[in-house]
N, C-alpha and C positions, 0 to 999 in steps of 0.2 A: 572875819567869820565869827559867828557866835557859837558858843559851846555851853552845854549844860553838864555839870559834874556833880554827881550825888554820891558822896562817900557814906557807906553804911557802917555804923559802929560794930565792933566785935563785942560780943557779950562779955561783961566784966571789965571793960576797958576804961570805965569812968575815972578811976584814980590816975591812970596814965594820961588821959585827956586833960585832966585838971593840972597835972604836972607840966604839961607842954603848952599851956595856954599862952604864955609870953612868946614862945617860939612860933605858935600858930598865928598870933596877931602880927608879929614882925613879918612873917611870910605873906600874909594877906595884904599888909600895907603896901607891898611891892606891886600889887595888882589893883589897887584902889581905883585908879582911873579907868580900868577896863571892866569893872563890875557893872552888871545889869541888875542882878539880884543876888542875895546871899542870905544865909541864916540856918540855924539849927532846926532839926526835926526832933520830935519827942516820942517816947514810948507811950503806951496807953495811960500811964499815970499822969501824963502831962508835964512831968518834971525831969525825968531821966532822959538825957540826950540819946538819940538813936541814930543820928546821922548829921551830915553837914552838906548843904546845898550851895553851889556857886554857879552863877550864869555869867559868862564873860565874853567879851569881844577880844579875840586873839588872832594873830596873823595866819595861823595854819594848824592842821591837826597835830603836828609835832610839838608846837608850843602848848597846845591843850594837854597833850600827854605829859609834857614836862610839868605843867601846873599840877595836874592830878597826882602824879606819882612821886614828885619831889616834895610834896607837902609834908611837913614834919610829923603830923599825926599818922599819915599813911606810912611814912618811913619807919616809924616806931611801933607800928602794929595796932594803933587805936582802931583803925578801920578794917573791916573784914573784906570789903570789896569796893570797887568804884564803878559807877555807871557813868560813862563818858560818851556823849553824843553831840554831834553838830546839832544846832538848834536855830530856828528862825524866829526872831522877835516880831510877831505879827501885830503887837500893840504899839511897837515903835517907841517904847519908853523904858525907863528904869523903874525899879520898885519905889525909889524915892519920889518919882513923879506921880505915883498912885494918888488920885484925889482923896481917897479915904484915909490917907495918912498911915502912920506906923502903929497906932494903938487903936483899941476898940474892936471888939468882935473876935471870933476865932478864925484862925488862918490855917490854910492847908496847902500842901504840895500834893498834886494829883499826877501820877505817872501812868499813862496808858501805854502798855507795851504791845506794839502793833503786830498784826498778822494780816497778810493779804493786801487788798487794795487800801490806799490811803483813806483816812477818815478824819473828820474834825479839823480840816485845814484852816477853816475860817473860824475865828473866835465867836462864840455866841454873844449876842447883845446882852451884856451883863456888867453893870456898874461895879460889881464886886471883884472883877478880874484884876489882878495885880500884874501878872505876866502870863503869856500864853504863846505856844508855838509848837510846831512839829519837831519831833526828834528825827534826825536824818543820818544817813551814812556819812563817812568822812568826806566823800566827794559831793555830797549834797543831792544826789540823784535818787536815793532810795528812802522811802518813808519807813521809819522803824517804830513810830509811836507819836504820842502827843504829851506835852507837859503843861501844867497850869499851876499857877499860884493864885489863890483866891481867898476872899473872906466869905465864910458860910456859917450857918447856924449849927451845923453838925457834919460829921464825916459823910453820912449818906447824901446830904445835899451837895457836898463838895464833889463827890463821886459822879453825881448826875450831870456835871459839866461835860462829860465825855459820853459818847454813844456806847452803851453797855455791851452790845453784841459784836463790836468791831475790834476787840482787843483780846489777846491771849490772857492778859492779866491787867487789872487796874489796881494800883497801890494808892492808898490815901494815908498821908502822914501829917500829924499836927506840925505846924511850922510857925516860926516867928521871924520878923524882920531881923536881919543880922547886923553886925557891927558892935562896937564896944558899948556896953551898958553904962 
């Protein structure tokens, strides 16, 4: 089962985040084989971390909750919350398989928080999509939104990957390929 976990940083937690970097990496190393995508998001200045995204293939919802809530940054209070949803990898690849590579161009995480009937279940024909899929309930039966990672010229263009009138909210976050630099 695939899951998307997006931890949002607590305001003012950057010093603690930096202090826990070694612990964070050690924890993530345990999940390296299950990773589909990962990486930090950034505030409007493009430099200050604002969150941490991980998309993983895990055995069940309990394993996903353990991943999200046992993470050292979460335990220490770096993150203010966690969005954890079952996810379906409609592109069938990891971010490392993205033909555009890990550098060049601006990249974004787009989260469409759904309401009503399912929308955007099929990815648009777009060579700039890195990862794409619906956000689902734990049992996989209810559509709760859509998530996309993509390369785009600006946040407005990134947001346009989702149908604007089908979501309660659409969040757009600057994002970069994760892993050790």
